[in-house]
Each structure stands twice: as structure tokens, then as C-alpha cells.
VOPAGU-2260 file (C-alpha; in pm, 1 decimal, decimal comma):
REM VOPAGU-2260
SITE   aa  ch    i         X         Y         Z
SITE  MET   A    0   16542,4    6134,9    4902,5
SITE  SER   A    1   16545,3    6472,7    4731,6
SITE  PRO   A    2   16329,7    6527,7    4425,2
SITE  SER   A    3   16504,2    6547,2    4093,0
SITE  PRO   A    4   16410,5    6793,2    3819,5
SITE  SER   A    5   16107,6    6689,2    3619,0
SITE  ARG   A    6   16185,2    6496,3    3302,4
SITE  LEU   A    7   15851,4    6593,5    3148,5
SITE  SER   A    8   15812,1    6876,9    2901,8
SITE  ARG   A    9   15552,4    7146,0    2966,4
SITE  SER   A   10   15337,2    7002,9    2690,1
SITE  ALA   A   11   15358,5    6653,7    2844,6
SITE  VAL   A   12   15258,9    6790,7    3186,4
SITE  ALA   A   13   14964,8    6973,0    3026,8
SITE  HIS   A   14   14857,7    6661,8    2831,2
SITE  LEU   A   15   14871,7    6432,1    3134,0
SITE  SER   A   16   14697,9    6685,9    3359,8
SITE  SER   A   17   14418,7    6716,1    3103,6
SITE  LEU   A   18   14391,2    6337,4    3070,0
SITE  LEU   A   19   14360,1    6295,8    3446,6
SITE  ALA   A   20   14112,3    6583,9    3473,4
SITE  SER   A   21   13883,1    6443,8    3204,7
SITE  SER   A   22   13904,8    6092,5    3346,9
SITE  PHE   A   23   13823,6    6205,9    3701,8
SITE  HIS   A   24   13562,7    6469,7    3614,6
SITE  GLU   A   25   13274,7    6238,5    3711,9
SITE  ASP   A   26   13459,3    6057,6    3992,9
SITE  ALA   A   27   13273,5    6066,5    4325,1
SITE  LEU   A   28   13581,9    6202,6    4502,3
SITE  THR   A   29   13628,5    6504,7    4275,4
SITE  ARG   A   30   13252,0    6566,0    4268,7
SITE  TRP   A   31   13257,0    6580,7    4648,1
SITE  MET   A   32   13558,1    6811,6    4645,7
SITE  ILE   A   33   13420,3    7046,3    4375,2
SITE  PRO   A   34   13042,5    6991,7    4338,2
SITE  ASP   A   35   12985,0    7239,7    4054,6
SITE  ASP   A   36   13041,5    7072,9    3714,6
SITE  ARG   A   37   13168,9    7386,5    3542,4
SITE  LEU   A   38   13409,4    7478,8    3819,6
SITE  ARG   A   39   13531,2    7121,6    3845,4
SITE  ALA   A   40   13614,4    7118,6    3473,9
SITE  GLU   A   41   13795,9    7450,0    3516,7
SITE  LEU   A   42   13994,4    7358,1    3829,4
SITE  LEU   A   43   14086,5    6991,2    3786,0
SITE  PRO   A   44   14363,1    7039,6    3526,1
SITE  GLY   A   45   14552,1    7266,3    3768,1
SITE  PHE   A   46   14487,3    7028,7    4056,2
SITE  PHE   A   47   14628,6    6735,4    3862,1
SITE  ARG   A   48   14919,3    6942,1    3732,1
SITE  VAL   A   49   15044,9    6960,5    4092,6
SITE  PHE   A   50   15030,3    6581,0    4120,4
SITE  VAL   A   51   15195,3    6525,0    3782,2
SITE  GLU   A   52   15481,5    6762,4    3864,7
SITE  LEU   A   53   15525,0    6610,8    4211,7
SITE  SER   A   54   15543,7    6256,1    4077,3
SITE  ALA   A   55   15769,7    6362,1    3789,5
SITE  ALA   A   56   16016,4    6509,7    4038,5
SITE  TYR   A   57   16059,1    6158,1    4180,1
SITE  ASP   A   58   16057,6    5981,6    3841,7
SITE  GLY   A   59   15710,0    5857,8    3930,6
SITE  VAL   A   60   15514,2    5908,7    3607,4
SITE  LEU   A   61   15441,1    5613,1    3382,2
SITE  THR   A   62   15252,2    5640,8    3054,7
SITE  SER   A   63   15140,8    5400,4    2787,5
SITE  PRO   A   64   15334,1    5432,7    2458,5
SITE  ASP   A   65   15044,3    5622,5    2297,6
SITE  GLY   A   66   15000,1    5857,3    2595,2
SITE  GLU   A   67   14642,5    5740,9    2648,0
SITE  ALA   A   68   14708,9    5610,2    3001,5
SITE  VAL   A   69   14903,4    5751,0    3293,8
SITE  LEU   A   70   14994,7    5630,5    3641,1
SITE  LEU   A   71   15137,8    5858,5    3910,0
SITE  PHE   A   72   15330,9    5725,0    4207,6
SITE  LEU   A   73   15592,4    5812,0    4466,9
SITE  PRO   A   74   15879,0    5572,6    4546,5
SITE  PRO   A   75   15982,0    5469,3    4896,6
SITE  GLY   A   76   16159,3    5748,6    5078,7
SITE  ALA   A   77   15992,5    6032,4    4886,1
SITE  GLU   A   78   15937,7    6322,1    5123,7
SITE  PRO   A   79   15752,4    6604,9    4948,8
SITE  ASP   A   80   15751,3    6951,2    5105,4
SITE  GLY   A   81   15407,6    6967,1    5268,5
SITE  GLN   A   82   15396,0    7345,9    5290,6
SITE  ALA   A   83   15492,1    7392,3    4926,2
SITE  LEU   A   84   15231,0    7136,7    4821,0
SITE  ASP   A   85   14961,4    7303,9    5028,6
SITE  ALA   A   86   15045,5    7638,2    4867,7
SITE  ALA   A   87   15034,5    7483,1    4518,6
SITE  PHE   A   88   14698,5    7317,9    4584,9
SITE  THR   A   89   14559,2    7639,3    4733,8
SITE  GLU   A   90   14664,7    7823,0    4419,0
SITE  ALA   A   91   14507,1    7554,3    4197,8
SITE  LEU   A   92   14183,3    7506,8    4392,5
SITE  GLY   A   93   14119,8    7837,4    4568,8
SITE  GLY   A   94   13831,4    7794,6    4811,5
SITE  TYR   A   95   13812,3    7421,9    4743,4
SITE  ALA   A   96   14155,8    7355,3    4892,9
SITE  GLY   A   97   13990,6    7297,2    5231,5
SITE  ALA   A   98   13802,7    6996,7    5091,1
SITE  LEU   A   99   14131,9    6854,0    4965,4
SITE  ARG   A  100   14284,4    6901,1    5311,4
SITE  THR   A  101   13994,0    6703,6    5458,2
SITE  ILE   A  102   14061,8    6420,5    5211,9
SITE  ALA   A  103   14435,6    6427,4    5287,0
SITE  GLU   A  104   14376,0    6417,4    5663,2
SITE  LEU   A  105   14151,7    6114,2    5621,6
SITE  GLN   A  106   14406,5    5944,1    5393,8
SITE  ALA   A  107   14677,7    6001,8    5654,7
SITE  THR   A  108   14484,7    5790,3    5905,8
SITE  ALA   A  109   14520,9    5479,9    5686,9
SITE  HIS   A  110   14846,3    5537,9    5499,1
SITE  PRO   A  111   15105,9    5283,0    5616,3
SITE  VAL   A  112   15395,6    5450,1    5794,7
SITE  ASP   A  113   15560,9    5139,7    5937,5
SITE  ARG   A  114   15696,2    4991,4    5613,1
SITE  PRO   A  115   15855,9    5128,9    5296,5
SITE  HIS   A  116   15634,4    5114,6    4987,8
SITE  TYR   A  117   15549,5    5261,5    4651,8
SITE  TYR   A  118   15249,8    5495,0    4680,6
SITE  VAL   A  119   15021,8    5495,1    4376,1
SITE  SER   A  120   14827,7    5822,2    4382,6
SITE  PHE   A  121   14634,9    5843,2    4052,7
SITE  GLY   A  122   14586,6    5646,1    3736,6
SITE  ALA   A  123   14375,9    5725,3    3432,6
SITE  VAL   A  124   14297,0    5586,5    3089,8
SITE  ARG   A  125   14134,2    5802,0    2824,0
SITE  PRO   A  126   13763,1    5724,9    2791,6
SITE  GLY   A  127   13710,6    5485,7    2502,7
SITE  ARG   A  128   14045,0    5314,3    2568,3
SITE  GLN   A  129   13951,0    5168,6    2907,1
SITE  GLN   A  130   13940,5    4794,9    2977,2
SITE  GLY   A  131   14213,1    4728,1    2723,6
SITE  GLY   A  132   14485,3    4641,4    2973,7
SITE  LEU   A  133   14667,9    4975,6    2966,8
SITE  MET   A  134   14631,4    5042,9    3341,0
SITE  SER   A  135   14711,4    4682,3    3432,0
SITE  GLY   A  136   15035,0    4718,1    3235,8
SITE  LEU   A  137   15133,5    5036,2    3420,1
SITE  LEU   A  138   15045,6    4889,1    3760,2
SITE  GLY   A  139   15249,9    4584,1    3664,9
SITE  GLU   A  140   15550,4    4806,6    3604,8
SITE  VAL   A  141   15516,7    4964,7    3950,7
SITE  GLY   A  142   15474,1    4616,6    4096,1
SITE  ALA   A  143   15793,4    4501,0    3924,5
SITE  ARG   A  144   15985,1    4795,8    4070,1
SITE  ALA   A  145   15842,5    4724,1    4414,8
SITE  ASP   A  146   15930,4    4355,3    4386,1
SITE  ALA   A  147   16286,1    4435,6    4279,7
SITE  ALA   A  148   16320,0    4662,4    4584,0
SITE  GLY   A  149   16152,5    4408,8    4814,6
SITE  VAL   A  150   15880,6    4652,7    4923,4
SITE  GLY   A  151   15502,7    4671,2    4900,3
SITE  SER   A  152   15273,1    4906,5    4711,8
SITE  TYR   A  153   14983,3    5112,1    4845,7
SITE  GLY   A  154   14701,9    5321,1    4702,2
SITE  GLU   A  155   14339,0    5415,0    4757,3
SITE  ALA   A  156   14066,8    5319,0    4511,1
SITE  SER   A  157   13793,9    5579,9    4464,3
SITE  SER   A  158   13578,0    5379,4    4222,1
SITE  PRO   A  159   13475,8    5018,6    4153,7
SITE  GLY   A  160   13683,6    5026,4    3834,9
SITE  GLY   A  161   13989,1    5147,6    4023,7
SITE  GLU   A  162   13946,8    4876,4    4282,3
SITE  ALA   A  163   13901,3    4608,0    4015,2
SITE  VAL   A  164   14220,7    4697,1    3827,5
SITE  THR   A  165   14425,6    4711,5    4148,0
SITE  ARG   A  166   14288,5    4372,0    4255,6
SITE  ARG   A  167   14388,6    4225,4    3918,7
SITE  SER   A  168   14738,3    4359,1    3989,3
SITE  GLY   A  169   14759,7    4181,6    4324,8
SITE  PHE   A  170   14631,8    4449,4    4562,0
SITE  VAL   A  171   14395,8    4358,8    4846,6
SITE  PRO   A  172   14190,9    4584,5    5079,0
SITE  LEU   A  173   14384,8    4716,9    5378,3
SITE  GLY   A  174   14159,7    4808,3    5670,8
SITE  PRO   A  175   13825,0    4984,2    5659,6
SITE  ASP   A  176   13708,2    5221,9    5389,0
SITE  LEU   A  177   13773,5    5592,7    5439,0
SITE  VAL   A  178   13438,0    5771,3    5426,8
SITE  LEU   A  179   13429,7    6143,9    5361,4
SITE  PRO   A  180   13210,4    6367,0    5580,0
SITE  GLY   A  181   12846,9    6442,7    5504,1
SITE  ASN   A  182   12766,3    6100,4    5359,5
SITE  GLY   A  183   13046,2    6158,9    5113,2
SITE  PRO   A  184   13211,9    5898,1    4893,9
SITE  SER   A  185   13461,3    5648,0    5023,1
SITE  LEU   A  186   13817,4    5553,7    4943,7
SITE  ARG   A  187   13928,7    5192,5    4975,9
SITE  PRO   A  188   14289,1    5151,2    5098,8
SITE  MET   A  189   14464,6    4881,5    4891,7
SITE  TRP   A  190   14795,2    4703,6    4956,3
SITE  ARG   A  191   15017,0    4473,5    4751,6
SITE  ASP   A  192   15296,3    4274,8    4916,2
SITE  ALA   A  193   15629,1    4239,3    4742,3
SITE  ARG   A  194   15671,5    3913,8    4551,3
């Protein structure tokens, strides 16, 4: 599958990148990747811009009607250009790109390769709007697409809240947690069978 041109405007990409950056600023994963609070605030919008643009190229960006929630995913068969992505992340993160590579290498050990699936990479709801069902609605839409295609869905939860919302959407843990080096945080692989 070749990526299609992004259907998001520049302002939409900027808005969604900012939403993700603010939502993940205190996440254990991004704190491990970029420990300094000021630098993390500076670098995360560019980091998430890469993910937003990647998902948009595969029609993999869902938002709530008010733009207060976003879910990024890749459909089955998506094959991003690894070298181009690495270059984009290096540009966005500078010296912190190595930490991202460590995370990606760990993720690759658990990511299912034997069955087609939708891959949910990131989801965020603006602080103050959480626990109102926005993320459950977006995950439900991905689940409906996966069900229609007869394939599963996969993602990694980096927080108790992320795990809880995926469980409510029918995901269950898949194998052991992925623990980052140096007593770092963990990611919990989650899988949802097609229904």
C-alpha cells in the first residue's frame, strides 16, 4: 500500500501535534525519552507532527467533532519508509532520536508480524475533556473498520489510563510488558480480535 497525500491542512496538523504534545508531556514514555521538561515541551510538537503526517498519509487520523480528541493509526498493509521516518525523527528530536530508536527496537520485538491488523500508535484527549467517552468513540471507529476487514487491532499502552480505555474497547494484554532500559517505564502490548 502506498501512502496517499495528507488530507489534513497545515493548521490541522499543527493543532493535532500540539494536542498530542500537551497530552503526552507528563507521560512516563516521553519523560524517559526527553527528561528535561523545557526541552520536552519544545521538541514534542515536532515529534508528534511526524506521527500525524505519517498517519494522515494512510487516512489514519480520527478526531472528535470538536477537535479535542485524536487517534492515530496505520491500516493493514501500511509500509512506511523507515529511512525517511528516521531522518524526520532525527530532525525533530536531534540528540534524543537515539532514545526513540531504543523504544522502536523494543516495540519491534512484540509487534505482531504474522497477522494483518490496524496499528493504533497514539491517542490523546485534551486535559479537562478526558473520561467523557471521546477516546472510546474513536477506538470504536477503528474497531469497526477492523471488524469490517476481518482483522485485529494492536497498540501499546504507556499509561494506566491508556490501558483502561483500550480494555473498554475490547483490547487485552498480548505478551509481557516492554520495559525500557535503566529501570525505565513500560509499554503494555494490547490486542483486539476482529468481531
